[in-house]
C-alpha positions as CSV (number, residue, x, y, z in Angstrom):
1,X,18.9,29.2,-1.2
2,X,19.4,29.9,2.5
3,X,17.8,27.9,5.2
4,X,14.8,30.1,6.6
5,X,13.6,30.1,10.1
6,X,10.9,27.2,10.9
7,X,12.2,24.6,8.2
8,X,13.6,21.2,9.2
9,X,15.9,18.8,7.4
10,X,14.9,15.5,5.7
11,X,16.3,13.6,8.8
12,X,14.2,15.6,11.0
13,X,11.1,15.3,9.1
14,X,11.7,11.6,8.8
15,X,11.9,11.4,12.6
16,X,8.8,13.4,13.1
17,X,6.5,11.5,10.7
18,X,8.0,7.9,11.4
19,X,9.2,7.9,7.7
20,X,12.5,7.3,6.2
21,X,14.4,10.0,4.5
22,X,14.5,7.7,1.2
23,X,10.5,7.7,1.3
24,X,10.2,11.3,1.7
25,X,12.6,11.9,-1.2
26,X,10.4,9.4,-3.1
27,X,7.1,11.3,-2.2
28,X,8.7,14.5,-3.3
29,X,9.9,12.9,-6.8
30,X,6.4,11.7,-7.2
31,X,4.8,14.9,-6.5
32,X,3.2,14.3,-3.4
33,X,5.2,17.0,-1.8
34,X,6.3,20.2,-3.4
35,X,10.0,20.4,-4.5
36,X,11.9,20.9,-1.2
37,X,13.9,24.2,-0.9
38,X,17.6,23.8,-0.3
39,X,20.2,25.3,2.0
40,X,23.3,26.8,0.5
41,X,25.0,23.5,1.1
42,X,22.4,21.8,-0.8
43,X,20.1,20.0,2.1
44,X,16.8,19.6,1.5
45,X,14.3,21.6,3.9
46,X,10.7,21.1,4.8
47,X,8.0,23.2,6.5
48,X,5.8,22.4,9.3
49,X,2.9,22.0,6.4
50,X,5.2,19.6,4.6
51,X,5.5,17.6,7.9
52,X,1.6,17.6,8.1
53,X,1.3,16.3,4.5
54,X,3.9,13.6,5.3
55,X,1.9,12.4,8.3
56,X,-1.2,12.5,6.1
57,X,0.5,10.3,3.5
58,X,1.8,7.7,6.2
59,X,-1.7,7.4,7.7
60,X,-3.3,7.0,4.0
61,X,-0.8,4.3,3.2
62,X,-1.7,2.5,6.4
63,X,-5.1,2.5,5.3
64,X,-4.1,0.8,2.0
65,X,-4.3,3.9,-0.4
66,X,-1.8,3.9,-3.1
67,X,0.5,6.9,-3.9
68,X,-1.4,7.8,-7.0
69,X,-4.6,7.8,-5.0
70,X,-2.9,9.8,-2.2
71,X,-1.6,12.3,-4.7
72,X,-5.0,12.8,-6.2
73,X,-6.4,13.5,-2.7
74,X,-3.5,16.0,-1.9
75,X,-4.1,17.7,-5.3
76,X,-8.0,18.2,-4.6
77,X,-6.9,19.7,-1.2
78,X,-4.2,22.1,-2.8
79,X,-6.8,23.0,-5.5
80,X,-9.2,24.2,-2.8
81,X,-11.4,21.2,-3.1
82,X,-12.7,19.1,0.1
83,X,-11.5,15.7,-0.7
84,X,-13.5,13.8,1.9
85,X,-16.0,12.5,-0.7
86,X,-13.3,11.4,-3.0
87,X,-11.6,9.7,0.0
88,X,-14.9,7.8,0.8
89,X,-15.1,6.5,-2.8
90,X,-11.6,5.2,-2.7
91,X,-12.1,3.6,0.7
92,X,-15.3,2.1,-0.6
93,X,-13.5,0.8,-3.6
94,X,-10.7,-0.9,-1.4
95,X,-13.4,-2.4,0.8
96,X,-14.9,-4.0,-2.4
97,X,-11.5,-5.1,-3.6
98,X,-10.7,-6.7,-0.1
99,X,-14.1,-8.6,-0.3
100,X,-13.2,-10.0,-3.6
101,X,-9.8,-11.0,-2.6
102,X,-11.2,-12.7,0.5
103,X,-13.8,-14.5,-1.7
104,X,-11.1,-15.5,-4.1
105,X,-9.0,-16.9,-1.1
106,X,-11.9,-18.9,0.5
107,X,-12.3,-20.4,-3.1
108,X,-8.6,-21.3,-3.1
109,X,-8.8,-22.6,0.4
110,X,-11.6,-24.8,-0.6
111,X,-9.9,-26.2,-3.8
112,X,-6.6,-27.0,-1.8
113,X,-8.5,-28.7,0.8
114,X,-10.3,-30.8,-1.8
115,X,-6.9,-31.5,-3.6
116,X,-5.4,-32.4,-0.3
117,X,-8.3,-34.9,0.5
118,X,-8.3,-36.3,-2.9
119,X,-4.5,-36.9,-2.7
120,X,-4.7,-38.5,0.7
121,X,-7.6,-40.9,-0.4
122,X,-5.5,-41.7,-3.5
123,X,-2.8,-42.5,-1.4
124,X,-4.6,-44.6,1.1
125,X,-5.9,-46.6,-2.1
126,X,-2.2,-47.2,-2.9
127,X,-2.5,-45.3,-6.3
128,X,0.8,-44.2,-7.7
129,X,1.4,-40.7,-8.9
130,X,3.7,-39.3,-11.4
131,X,5.1,-36.7,-9.3
132,X,2.7,-35.7,-6.6
133,X,-0.9,-36.8,-6.4
134,X,-2.0,-33.6,-4.7
135,X,-1.6,-31.6,-7.8
136,X,-2.3,-34.4,-10.4
137,X,-5.6,-35.4,-8.8
138,X,-8.6,-34.0,-10.3
139,X,-10.9,-32.4,-7.5
140,X,-14.2,-34.4,-7.1
141,X,-17.3,-32.2,-7.3
142,X,-19.3,-32.2,-4.2
């Protein structure tokens, strides 16, 4: 298939979007982009619309959306549905996930501080450890 006017190579698309050619090929293989047309010599070519989609993918990934989620959004848009409602739901779910992760990290931090404090107190009392008191010591209830 001959290259048509207005198409660009994978390298040009990469430079224009801040992505790597490898990422662009991955997005194509995962169905986020339509299969690229090819020049007679076999080079992939992309349209301005493809470049816009690649920019959208990069921005969506920077917001923490997963490729599967991005693909769903793109498919909604390609099907003629305004995907903003779905995007709001995805972003809300990611916010909840971040909140859970932060709560888990706060709990882990508290447990680590308690383990460190218990190990330091044990060390000050001269108690021996089999390997390392910080892991062996049971945290004290507070």
